[in-house]
C-alpha positions in Angstrom: -21.7 3.1 -11.0 -21.2 3.5 -7.5 -18.9 1.2 -6.0 -19.3 -0.7 -3.4 -18.5 -0.8 0.5 -16.5 -3.5 1.4 -18.7 -5.1 4.9 -16.1 -5.1 7.1 -15.5 -8.0 8.6 -14.6 -9.0 12.3 -12.0 -11.4 13.6 -13.2 -14.2 16.2 -11.4 -11.7 19.1 -13.3 -9.1 17.7 -16.9 -11.0 17.9 -15.6 -12.0 21.0 -15.9 -8.6 22.5 -19.2 -7.8 21.6 -21.1 -11.2 23.3 -17.8 -11.5 26.2 -17.3 -14.9 25.5 -13.8 -16.4 24.8 -12.7 -16.3 21.0 -12.3 -20.4 21.5 -16.1 -19.7 22.9 -16.8 -17.1 18.9 -15.3 -20.2 16.4 -17.1 -23.2 18.4 -20.4 -20.9 17.1 -18.8 -20.9 14.1 -18.8 -25.0 13.3 -21.6 -25.5 14.6 -23.7 -23.5 12.4 -24.9 -20.3 14.9 -23.2 -17.9 12.9 -21.8 -17.0 9.9 -17.6 -17.7 9.1 -16.2 -16.2 6.1 -12.5 -18.1 5.5 -9.9 -16.4 5.2 -7.5 -17.5 1.6 -5.0 -19.0 3.6 -8.3 -21.3 4.9 -6.6 -21.1 8.6 -8.4 -18.0 9.7 -12.4 -17.0 10.3 -13.9 -13.9 9.9 -17.1 -12.5 10.7 -19.5 -9.5 8.5 -20.5 -7.3 10.8 -24.6 -7.7 9.7 -23.7 -12.1 10.5 -22.6 -10.7 14.7 -25.9 -8.4 15.0 -28.5 -10.5 13.7 -26.6 -13.0 16.3 -27.0 -9.9 18.1 -31.3 -8.7 17.1 -31.8 -12.8 17.2 -33.9 -14.2 20.3 -31.9 -16.6 23.2 -32.5 -20.1 21.7 -34.8 -22.6 24.6 -31.3 -24.4 26.5 -32.0 -28.4 26.3 -31.3 -28.4 30.4 -31.6 -31.4 31.9 -34.6 -31.5 34.8 -33.5 -31.1 38.2 -33.1 -34.2 39.8 -35.5 -34.5 43.2 -34.7 -36.0 45.8 -37.3 -37.2 48.8 -35.9 -37.2 52.4 -37.4 -40.6 54.1 
């Protein structure tokens, strides 16, 4: 029987370096369900599977709900 290699876990700081965002943004993504996270045994810290980070990179961008521009008419 072969031993399975544990998947590497990344810190919010490491994930933020990949996406070039603030680590707090990564934590907000996790809270919103945009990226899966793993809680550490103490429950205070989050870690992210490398495969989940890569999957988010490969996924197409979600459409942004941007408001329509306001058009001003000149009188």
